[in-house]
C-alpha positions as CSV (number, residue, x, y, z in Angstrom):
1,X,-44.9,-14.7,2.8
2,X,-46.3,-11.1,3.8
3,X,-49.9,-9.5,3.5
4,X,-48.0,-6.2,2.5
5,X,-48.7,-5.0,-0.5
6,X,-46.8,-6.8,-3.7
7,X,-44.0,-3.9,-4.3
8,X,-40.7,-6.0,-5.6
9,X,-38.9,-2.7,-6.8
10,X,-39.5,-1.6,-3.4
11,X,-38.0,-4.8,-1.4
12,X,-36.2,-6.6,-3.5
13,X,-34.9,-5.3,-6.6
14,X,-33.3,-2.0,-8.0
15,X,-35.4,-0.6,-11.0
16,X,-32.7,0.8,-12.8
17,X,-30.9,-2.2,-12.7
18,X,-33.2,-4.5,-13.6
19,X,-34.5,-2.1,-16.6
20,X,-31.2,-2.6,-17.7
21,X,-31.0,-5.8,-17.4
22,X,-33.7,-6.5,-19.4
23,X,-33.1,-4.1,-22.3
24,X,-29.9,-6.2,-22.4
25,X,-32.1,-9.6,-22.7
26,X,-34.4,-7.9,-25.4
27,X,-31.6,-6.2,-27.5
28,X,-32.7,-7.0,-31.2
29,X,-36.2,-8.5,-30.4
30,X,-39.4,-8.1,-31.2
31,X,-41.3,-8.0,-28.1
32,X,-40.8,-9.2,-24.2
33,X,-41.4,-8.4,-20.3
34,X,-40.4,-9.0,-17.3
35,X,-43.6,-10.4,-15.6
36,X,-43.6,-10.7,-11.5
37,X,-46.2,-12.2,-9.5
38,X,-47.2,-13.1,-5.7
39,X,-50.6,-15.2,-5.7
40,X,-52.1,-16.7,-2.1
41,X,-55.0,-19.0,-2.1
42,X,-56.9,-20.4,0.4
43,X,-59.6,-23.0,0.3
44,X,-62.0,-24.6,3.0
45,X,-63.7,-28.3,2.0
46,X,-66.4,-29.4,4.3
47,X,-67.6,-33.2,3.3
48,X,-70.0,-35.5,5.6
49,X,-70.1,-33.1,8.2
50,X,-66.4,-32.3,8.7
51,X,-64.0,-30.0,7.4
52,X,-61.7,-32.5,5.3
53,X,-59.3,-29.8,3.5
54,X,-58.1,-26.7,4.7
55,X,-55.3,-25.3,3.0
56,X,-53.2,-22.6,2.0
57,X,-50.8,-21.9,-0.5
58,X,-48.6,-18.9,-1.5
59,X,-46.0,-18.5,-4.6
60,X,-43.9,-15.6,-6.0
61,X,-41.5,-15.4,-9.1
62,X,-41.2,-13.9,-12.0
63,X,-41.0,-15.0,-15.6
64,X,-38.8,-13.2,-18.0
65,X,-39.8,-13.5,-22.1
66,X,-37.7,-12.6,-25.1
67,X,-39.7,-12.6,-28.4
68,X,-38.1,-12.9,-32.4
69,X,-40.4,-13.7,-34.9
70,X,-42.5,-16.8,-34.1
71,X,-39.8,-17.6,-31.6
72,X,-40.1,-17.3,-27.8
73,X,-37.8,-17.4,-25.2
74,X,-38.8,-18.1,-21.7
75,X,-37.2,-18.7,-18.1
76,X,-38.6,-18.4,-14.7
77,X,-37.9,-18.6,-10.9
78,X,-39.0,-18.6,-7.9
79,X,-36.7,-16.0,-6.6
80,X,-37.2,-12.7,-7.4
81,X,-33.5,-11.0,-7.1
82,X,-31.3,-9.4,-9.8
83,X,-28.8,-12.4,-9.7
84,X,-31.6,-14.8,-10.9
85,X,-33.2,-12.6,-13.3
86,X,-29.5,-12.1,-15.0
87,X,-29.6,-15.7,-15.5
88,X,-33.6,-15.9,-16.6
89,X,-32.1,-13.2,-19.3
90,X,-29.1,-15.5,-20.5
91,X,-31.1,-18.4,-21.3
92,X,-34.2,-16.2,-22.6
93,X,-31.5,-13.9,-25.1
94,X,-30.8,-17.4,-26.9
95,X,-34.4,-16.8,-28.8
96,X,-33.4,-13.4,-30.0
97,X,-30.3,-15.1,-31.7
98,X,-28.8,-12.8,-34.0
99,X,-31.3,-10.0,-33.5
100,X,-32.6,-7.9,-36.0
101,X,-35.9,-7.3,-34.9
102,X,-37.7,-3.9,-34.1
103,X,-39.5,-3.7,-30.7
104,X,-43.2,-3.8,-31.2
105,X,-45.0,-0.6,-29.8
106,X,-45.8,-1.1,-25.8
107,X,-49.5,-1.3,-24.8
108,X,-51.6,1.5,-23.8
109,X,-52.0,2.7,-20.4
110,X,-55.2,2.3,-18.5
111,X,-56.9,3.9,-15.5
112,X,-59.8,2.0,-15.7
113,X,-60.5,-0.1,-12.1
114,X,-62.9,-3.5,-12.8
115,X,-62.6,-5.0,-9.4
116,X,-61.4,-4.6,-5.6
117,X,-58.0,-4.4,-5.0
118,X,-58.7,-5.9,-1.7
119,X,-57.4,-9.5,-0.6
120,X,-60.5,-11.6,-0.2
121,X,-58.8,-14.4,2.3
122,X,-58.6,-11.6,4.9
123,X,-61.4,-9.7,4.5
124,X,-63.5,-12.6,6.7
125,X,-62.0,-14.6,9.7
126,X,-61.3,-18.3,9.6
127,X,-63.7,-18.8,12.0
128,X,-66.3,-17.2,10.3
129,X,-65.8,-19.5,7.0
130,X,-65.6,-22.7,9.2
131,X,-69.0,-21.8,11.1
132,X,-70.9,-21.0,7.4
133,X,-69.7,-24.5,5.8
134,X,-71.1,-26.3,9.3
135,X,-74.2,-24.1,8.8
136,X,-74.5,-24.6,5.0
137,X,-74.1,-28.4,5.7
138,X,-77.1,-28.2,8.5
139,X,-79.2,-26.7,6.4
140,X,-78.9,-28.9,3.4
141,X,-79.8,-32.2,5.2
142,X,-82.7,-30.4,6.7
143,X,-84.1,-29.2,3.2
144,X,-85.0,-33.0,2.7
145,X,-85.0,-36.3,4.3
146,X,-83.4,-37.9,0.9
147,X,-80.0,-35.7,1.7
148,X,-77.4,-38.3,2.2
149,X,-74.4,-36.5,1.7
150,X,-73.2,-32.5,1.3
151,X,-69.9,-30.9,0.4
152,X,-69.4,-27.2,0.3
153,X,-66.5,-25.1,-0.3
154,X,-65.1,-21.9,0.2
155,X,-62.6,-20.7,-1.5
156,X,-60.2,-17.1,-2.2
157,X,-57.4,-16.1,-4.0
158,X,-55.2,-13.0,-4.3
159,X,-52.8,-12.7,-7.5
160,X,-50.6,-9.5,-7.9
161,X,-48.9,-8.8,-10.6
162,X,-46.4,-6.3,-12.0
163,X,-45.2,-5.9,-15.6
164,X,-42.1,-4.3,-16.3
165,X,-41.7,-2.9,-20.1
166,X,-38.2,-2.4,-21.8
167,X,-39.5,1.3,-22.6
168,X,-39.8,1.5,-19.0
169,X,-43.3,1.2,-18.1
170,X,-44.4,-0.7,-15.2
171,X,-48.2,-1.9,-14.9
172,X,-49.6,-3.1,-12.1
173,X,-52.6,-5.5,-11.0
174,X,-54.7,-7.0,-8.2
175,X,-56.8,-9.6,-9.0
176,X,-59.0,-11.0,-5.9
177,X,-61.2,-14.2,-6.5
178,X,-63.6,-16.0,-4.2
179,X,-66.1,-19.2,-5.1
180,X,-68.8,-20.7,-2.6
181,X,-70.0,-24.4,-4.2
182,X,-72.7,-26.6,-2.9
183,X,-72.8,-30.4,-3.8
184,X,-75.7,-32.6,-3.0
185,X,-76.4,-35.9,-3.3
186,X,-79.7,-37.8,-2.4
187,X,-80.8,-41.1,-2.3
188,X,-84.2,-42.6,-3.0
189,X,-85.4,-46.3,-3.2
190,X,-81.4,-47.6,-3.1
191,X,-80.5,-45.2,-6.3
192,X,-78.2,-42.2,-5.5
193,X,-77.8,-39.0,-8.0
194,X,-76.0,-35.7,-7.3
195,X,-76.8,-31.8,-7.9
196,X,-74.2,-29.1,-7.7
197,X,-74.3,-25.2,-7.6
198,X,-71.2,-22.6,-7.2
199,X,-70.8,-18.9,-8.0
200,X,-68.4,-16.2,-7.8
201,X,-65.9,-13.5,-9.0
202,X,-63.6,-11.0,-8.9
203,X,-64.9,-9.5,-5.4
204,X,-65.0,-10.1,-1.8
205,X,-66.1,-13.0,0.5
206,X,-68.6,-11.2,2.4
207,X,-72.3,-11.4,0.5
208,X,-71.4,-15.0,-0.8
209,X,-71.4,-16.0,3.3
210,X,-74.5,-14.6,3.8
211,X,-77.1,-16.9,4.4
212,X,-79.4,-15.6,1.4
213,X,-76.8,-16.5,-1.0
214,X,-75.5,-19.8,-0.2
215,X,-79.3,-20.9,1.0
216,X,-80.0,-20.1,-2.3
217,X,-76.9,-22.8,-4.0
218,X,-77.9,-25.3,-1.5
219,X,-81.7,-25.3,-2.6
220,X,-80.5,-25.3,-6.4
221,X,-78.4,-28.1,-5.7
222,X,-81.2,-30.2,-4.1
223,X,-83.5,-29.2,-6.9
224,X,-81.0,-30.9,-9.5
225,X,-80.2,-33.9,-7.6
226,X,-84.1,-34.5,-7.0
227,X,-84.4,-34.0,-10.7
228,X,-81.9,-36.6,-11.8
229,X,-83.5,-39.2,-9.2
230,X,-86.3,-38.9,-11.6
231,X,-83.9,-39.1,-14.9
232,X,-84.9,-41.5,-17.5
233,X,-82.1,-42.7,-20.2
234,X,-81.5,-40.4,-22.8
235,X,-82.9,-41.3,-26.4
236,X,-80.2,-41.6,-29.2
237,X,-79.9,-40.1,-32.4
238,X,-80.0,-37.0,-34.5
239,X,-82.3,-34.5,-33.3
240,X,-83.0,-30.9,-32.3
241,X,-81.8,-29.2,-29.1
242,X,-82.6,-26.0,-27.1
243,X,-80.0,-24.9,-24.4
244,X,-80.5,-23.2,-21.6
245,X,-79.2,-19.4,-20.9
246,X,-76.4,-18.8,-18.6
247,X,-73.8,-21.6,-18.0
248,X,-74.7,-23.4,-21.1
249,X,-72.4,-21.1,-23.1
250,X,-69.7,-23.1,-21.7
251,X,-70.5,-24.9,-25.2
252,X,-70.2,-22.2,-27.0
253,X,-66.8,-21.4,-25.4
254,X,-65.4,-24.6,-26.3
255,X,-66.9,-25.4,-29.7
256,X,-66.5,-22.0,-31.4
257,X,-64.4,-19.8,-28.6
258,X,-61.3,-22.0,-28.5
259,X,-61.3,-21.7,-32.5
260,X,-61.5,-17.8,-32.8
261,X,-58.4,-17.5,-30.6
262,X,-55.4,-15.6,-32.4
263,X,-52.4,-18.6,-32.2
264,X,-54.8,-21.0,-33.6
265,X,-55.4,-19.0,-37.0
266,X,-52.3,-17.6,-37.3
267,X,-51.0,-21.4,-37.9
268,X,-54.1,-22.3,-39.9
269,X,-55.1,-25.3,-37.7
270,X,-58.6,-23.5,-36.4
271,X,-61.9,-24.9,-38.4
272,X,-62.4,-21.0,-39.0
273,X,-58.8,-19.9,-40.5
274,X,-59.0,-18.0,-43.5
275,X,-62.5,-17.1,-43.0
276,X,-62.7,-13.4,-42.0
277,X,-65.3,-11.4,-43.5
278,X,-67.4,-14.6,-44.2
279,X,-70.4,-16.0,-42.5
280,X,-69.9,-18.5,-40.5
281,X,-73.5,-18.7,-38.3
282,X,-76.6,-18.1,-38.6
283,X,-78.2,-14.5,-39.2
284,X,-78.5,-12.7,-35.6
285,X,-75.6,-14.6,-34.0
286,X,-73.2,-12.0,-32.4
287,X,-70.3,-13.5,-30.2
288,X,-68.5,-11.5,-28.0
289,X,-65.3,-11.8,-25.9
290,X,-65.1,-9.3,-23.3
291,X,-62.6,-8.8,-20.4
292,X,-63.7,-5.6,-19.4
293,X,-67.0,-6.7,-17.5
294,X,-66.7,-5.2,-13.7
295,X,-66.3,-8.1,-11.0
296,X,-66.6,-11.0,-13.6
297,X,-64.3,-14.4,-13.0
298,X,-63.2,-13.5,-16.4
299,X,-62.6,-10.0,-16.5
300,X,-58.7,-8.4,-16.4
301,X,-57.7,-4.7,-16.0
302,X,-54.8,-5.3,-17.9
303,X,-53.8,-8.9,-19.4
304,X,-50.7,-10.4,-18.8
305,X,-48.7,-8.6,-20.9
306,X,-50.2,-5.3,-20.0
307,X,-52.5,-4.6,-22.8
308,X,-55.8,-3.3,-21.3
309,X,-58.4,-6.1,-21.5
310,X,-61.4,-5.2,-24.3
311,X,-64.4,-5.8,-25.6
312,X,-63.9,-7.5,-28.4
313,X,-66.5,-8.3,-31.1
314,X,-65.9,-11.9,-32.6
315,X,-68.7,-12.6,-34.9
316,X,-71.5,-10.0,-35.8
317,X,-74.7,-10.8,-37.3
318,X,-73.2,-14.2,-38.4
319,X,-70.1,-12.6,-39.9
320,X,-66.7,-13.5,-38.4
321,X,-65.4,-10.1,-37.5
322,X,-62.5,-10.6,-35.3
323,X,-59.8,-13.4,-33.2
324,X,-58.8,-12.7,-30.2
325,X,-55.2,-12.1,-29.9
326,X,-51.9,-11.3,-27.8
327,X,-49.1,-9.1,-28.8
328,X,-47.3,-11.7,-30.6
329,X,-49.9,-13.2,-32.8
330,X,-51.4,-10.0,-33.3
331,X,-48.3,-8.6,-34.7
332,X,-47.1,-11.7,-36.8
333,X,-51.0,-11.1,-38.5
334,X,-50.7,-7.2,-38.8
335,X,-53.7,-6.6,-36.4
336,X,-53.9,-4.9,-33.1
337,X,-53.9,-7.0,-29.5
338,X,-56.9,-7.5,-28.4
339,X,-56.3,-7.7,-24.4
340,X,-56.4,-11.7,-24.8
341,X,-52.8,-12.5,-23.7
342,X,-53.3,-14.7,-20.7
343,X,-50.6,-17.0,-18.8
344,X,-51.5,-19.5,-15.8
345,X,-48.5,-18.2,-13.7
346,X,-45.4,-16.2,-13.7
347,X,-44.3,-19.9,-14.7
348,X,-46.2,-19.9,-17.9
349,X,-45.5,-17.8,-21.2
350,X,-48.6,-15.6,-22.1
351,X,-51.1,-17.1,-25.4
352,X,-54.3,-15.7,-26.5
353,X,-56.7,-16.7,-24.4
354,X,-60.7,-16.1,-23.7
355,X,-62.1,-13.7,-20.8
356,X,-65.7,-13.6,-20.8
357,X,-67.3,-15.0,-23.9
358,X,-70.6,-15.0,-24.9
359,X,-73.7,-14.7,-27.4
360,X,-76.2,-12.1,-27.7
361,X,-80.0,-12.7,-27.2
362,X,-82.3,-12.2,-29.6
363,X,-86.0,-11.3,-29.7
364,X,-87.9,-14.9,-29.4
365,X,-89.5,-15.6,-26.3
366,X,-87.9,-18.7,-24.5
367,X,-91.3,-20.5,-23.7
368,X,-91.9,-20.1,-27.4
369,X,-88.4,-22.0,-28.4
370,X,-89.2,-25.2,-26.4
371,X,-93.1,-25.0,-27.6
372,X,-91.4,-24.9,-30.8
373,X,-89.2,-28.4,-30.5
374,X,-91.1,-30.8,-31.9
375,X,-88.9,-34.0,-30.8
376,X,-85.6,-33.3,-28.9
377,X,-83.7,-32.1,-26.2
378,X,-84.1,-29.4,-23.7
379,X,-80.7,-29.0,-21.8
380,X,-80.1,-26.7,-19.2
381,X,-76.8,-28.3,-17.0
382,X,-73.6,-29.0,-18.3
383,X,-70.6,-30.8,-16.9
384,X,-67.3,-31.4,-18.7
385,X,-66.4,-31.4,-22.4
386,X,-64.1,-31.7,-25.1
387,X,-63.0,-30.0,-28.6
388,X,-61.0,-31.0,-31.2
389,X,-59.6,-27.4,-32.5
390,X,-58.7,-28.5,-35.9
391,X,-62.6,-29.2,-37.1
392,X,-64.2,-28.0,-34.1
393,X,-65.8,-31.3,-33.2
394,X,-67.0,-31.4,-30.0
395,X,-68.7,-33.7,-27.3
396,X,-70.6,-32.4,-24.1
397,X,-72.5,-34.1,-21.1
398,X,-75.7,-32.9,-19.6
399,X,-76.3,-32.4,-16.2
400,X,-79.6,-31.6,-16.2
401,X,-82.0,-32.1,-19.6
402,X,-85.4,-33.1,-20.2
403,X,-87.0,-34.7,-23.2
404,X,-89.3,-32.8,-25.2
405,X,-92.3,-34.2,-27.9
406,X,-94.7,-32.0,-29.6
407,X,-93.3,-28.9,-27.5
408,X,-93.8,-30.6,-24.2
409,X,-91.7,-30.6,-21.5
410,X,-91.4,-34.5,-20.7
411,X,-89.3,-36.5,-17.9
412,X,-85.7,-35.6,-17.3
413,X,-83.0,-37.7,-19.1
414,X,-79.8,-39.0,-17.8
415,X,-76.5,-39.9,-19.3
416,X,-77.0,-37.2,-22.8
417,X,-74.3,-36.1,-24.3
418,X,-74.6,-33.5,-27.4
419,X,-71.8,-34.6,-30.1
420,X,-71.1,-31.8,-33.1
421,X,-68.9,-29.6,-34.7
422,X,-69.0,-25.7,-33.7
423,X,-69.1,-24.4,-37.2
424,X,-71.8,-26.2,-38.4
425,X,-74.0,-25.8,-34.7
426,X,-73.6,-21.7,-35.4
427,X,-75.0,-22.5,-38.9
428,X,-77.6,-24.4,-37.5
429,X,-78.7,-21.6,-34.9
430,X,-83.0,-21.6,-35.3
431,X,-83.5,-19.3,-32.2
432,X,-82.1,-16.8,-30.2
433,X,-84.5,-16.0,-27.0
434,X,-84.3,-12.4,-24.9
435,X,-83.0,-14.0,-21.8
436,X,-79.2,-13.6,-22.5
437,X,-77.8,-14.4,-19.1
438,X,-74.1,-14.9,-17.9
439,X,-73.0,-17.9,-15.7
440,X,-72.7,-17.6,-12.2
441,X,-68.7,-17.8,-11.5
442,X,-67.5,-21.2,-12.2
443,X,-65.4,-21.7,-15.2
444,X,-62.1,-22.8,-16.0
445,X,-60.3,-22.9,-18.9
446,X,-57.3,-25.3,-19.9
447,X,-55.1,-24.5,-23.2
448,X,-51.5,-26.2,-23.7
449,X,-51.6,-27.4,-20.2
450,X,-52.2,-23.7,-18.5
451,X,-55.7,-23.2,-16.9
452,X,-57.1,-19.5,-16.3
453,X,-60.8,-18.0,-14.9
454,X,-63.2,-17.4,-17.9
455,X,-67.1,-16.5,-18.0
456,X,-69.7,-17.8,-20.6
457,X,-73.0,-16.6,-21.4
458,X,-75.9,-16.7,-23.8
459,X,-79.5,-16.7,-24.6
460,X,-81.4,-19.7,-25.0
461,X,-80.8,-21.2,-28.1
462,X,-82.6,-23.6,-30.6
463,X,-79.7,-25.6,-32.6
464,X,-81.0,-27.9,-35.5
465,X,-79.6,-31.4,-35.6
466,X,-77.0,-32.2,-33.1
467,X,-76.3,-35.9,-32.2
468,X,-77.6,-36.9,-29.2
469,X,-75.6,-39.8,-27.4
470,X,-77.4,-41.7,-24.9
471,X,-79.6,-45.0,-24.5
472,X,-80.9,-46.7,-27.7
473,X,-84.3,-46.1,-28.1
């Protein structure tokens, strides 16, 4: 691998011959493209005072797609050559069959720039990253004598893509990504608990390696760990819930966002299928998916089909007004692509995926929302979650939550899980805070075995009548 810019049509391929191969493959198809990619990634992990992992990986390859109606032919290879593309074309062409398709209009171009095209791996010397990890470890241990273990990670990657369309258009994008994570384990009287803080985005590592940035993460990780040291078993039962701003939007992402992706709705397997134009949420609830936010983890200048990303309103004042679409599902549903065609890598075909999905804020003071909670849980941190797209049912575990009675915040609780379904939860939103915030840049989303980076966000939200799984009361 080389650090020179990724220009496959200058180094490995002849543009005219490659375009002829692509047109031959897609003759009679509805859509398709040649997607070329080079990716480099580096991750350094310090654990228990020593560098445990220092990894670097690099890959490049292409994926060739032919679309005919609902059928997709896809072939990929790690060798970028005319011969490999010809072989892939023979495989992808099988989906076209007898042809008869009409090529869909190409994506519109864009000159918009949402993030730097510099390589964040090369932006800082390896020695600086290692020394920063050691400084994080020492600082975190000095914060509190109860700290018994520190794990810190510095990661950076750079993805370069080139998308060749049969009309002859060539679209390129350079996508940086960085992330710093600090996790702490604290111990007191034989009890151990953990806390973690993370963040990043599509920018260089420089600011993230400054002490002001990672020290704040270390203090936050310690705070969460100490909160959990005094946490009591969570109650169980149906109760009202207040969700904090920012990262708790991951519940929105899983419970609602996936159900608004175009493929699930075209196939009518989503709980929101057939509800366009109808009320699906309480008045005042507006949800967007926005891939145009500068430097954000989920943002894209163009999606993985070459469509410029968009700021797409999904739910407006409680009414369902849009789905997230890639090119294939948009064409089959008679609507426009929304810039949500995403793929994990050249080895995967694109599908409708979220970018940065968030709920707009309201007018309520967040403190008043908590004060209005008579008997419930105030959840400000979340871990993993699951959702069943067909019915919207979700289960989420809380990493930081508090018992609230008569508006007074009580002891933190441990082991709380929130159980419900997205459609009902949307209808039962009772208050929206004026503190809408985005997550610090740490989200990943899985769908059909593909993982992509995403962003989430929301204000403080009160939801009535969720089931809390915990210890019996």
